[in-house]
Each structure stands twice: as C-alpha cells, then as structure tokens.
C-alpha positions in Angstrom: -25.9 9.6 13.2 -28.5 7.3 11.8 -31.2 9.7 13.2 -29.6 13.2 11.5 -31.0 15.0 9.0 -30.5 15.1 5.9 -30.4 17.9 3.6 -29.6 18.7 -0.4 -26.7 20.9 -0.8 -26.4 22.2 -4.4 -22.5 23.5 -5.4 -20.6 24.2 -8.4 -17.5 22.5 -9.3 -15.4 22.7 -12.5 -18.5 24.7 -14.1 -20.9 21.8 -13.1 -23.5 21.8 -10.6 -23.9 19.0 -8.2 -26.6 18.6 -5.4 -24.7 17.2 -2.2 -26.9 14.6 0.2 -25.8 14.7 4.0 -25.7 15.2 7.3 -22.9 18.0 7.9 -23.5 21.4 7.7 -24.2 23.5 4.3 -21.6 25.6 5.2 -19.5 23.0 5.3 -20.2 21.2 2.2 -20.3 24.6 0.0 -16.3 24.9 1.5 -15.4 21.4 0.8 -16.9 21.9 -2.6 -15.1 25.2 -2.9 -11.9 23.6 -1.9 -12.4 20.9 -4.7 -12.7 23.5 -7.1 -10.2 26.0 -6.2 -7.7 22.5 -6.5 -9.0 21.2 -9.9 -8.4 25.4 -11.2 -5.3 25.1 -10.0 -4.6 21.8 -11.2 -6.0 22.6 -15.0 -3.6 25.3 -15.2 -0.6 23.4 -15.2 -1.9 20.9 -17.0 -4.6 22.7 -19.6 -4.8 19.1 -21.6 -6.0 17.1 -19.3 -9.8 16.2 -19.9 -12.2 16.8 -17.1 -11.7 13.1 -15.9 -8.1 12.7 -15.6 -8.5 16.5 -13.7 -11.2 14.6 -11.5 -8.3 11.7 -10.4 -4.9 14.0 -10.3 -7.2 16.6 -8.2 -8.4 13.5 -5.9 -4.8 11.4 -5.6 -3.6 15.2 -4.7 -6.0 16.0 -2.1 -5.8 11.9 -0.8 -1.6 13.0 -0.5 -1.8 15.6 1.5 -4.6 13.5 4.1 -1.8 11.2 4.4 1.2 13.6 5.1 -1.6 15.5 7.7 -2.5 12.3 9.3 0.8 11.0 10.0 1.5 14.6 10.9 -1.1 14.7 13.5 -0.1 10.9 14.6 3.9 12.9 15.6 2.4 15.5 16.8 -0.1 13.6 19.6 3.2 10.9 19.8 4.9 14.0 20.9 2.6 15.5 23.3 2.1 11.8 24.6 5.9 12.1 25.3 6.1 15.2 27.0 3.5 14.1 29.5 5.3 10.8 30.4 
C-alpha cells in the first residue's frame, strides 16, 4: 500500500468543496462524497435547525450505525454459510 500512488479528488459536500487525497480510484471517492452529501441533505430535511457541525456529527453517527448493522448482517450470513458447509 505504501507504493500506491495517491491522487487528489475535488468533491462537493453540503455546498462546500473538499480535496480528498488517497489511493482509492477517483470514481470511488466521488461516489462516497455523493452518498455523504445525500445523507446530510436527508438529515437536514428532517432537522432544518441544525448547524453544519451538528449535521455532520449526526450524519457520521447515522452512517456508522448503518455500517455496523451491515457488518452484523454480513457476519450472520457468513455464519449461516459456514453452518451449511459443515
């Protein structure tokens, strides 16, 4: 991973421009940024009074919650597959 070339990708999230530097392909970074932007817009629609910092924290909490649920579902599916193999 140390030898992977890093690229700069400019994205817009919640009407602000960010430059992301990383080894992921630019289309992946743009997709992630788009999903973050969508989630922030979704949360803001339901909570118009939130400032940007609180909105960002709620977005992070919601996203991590979704991630953990998917991770648990994945582990459960792997367990089910392993039982079927045995």
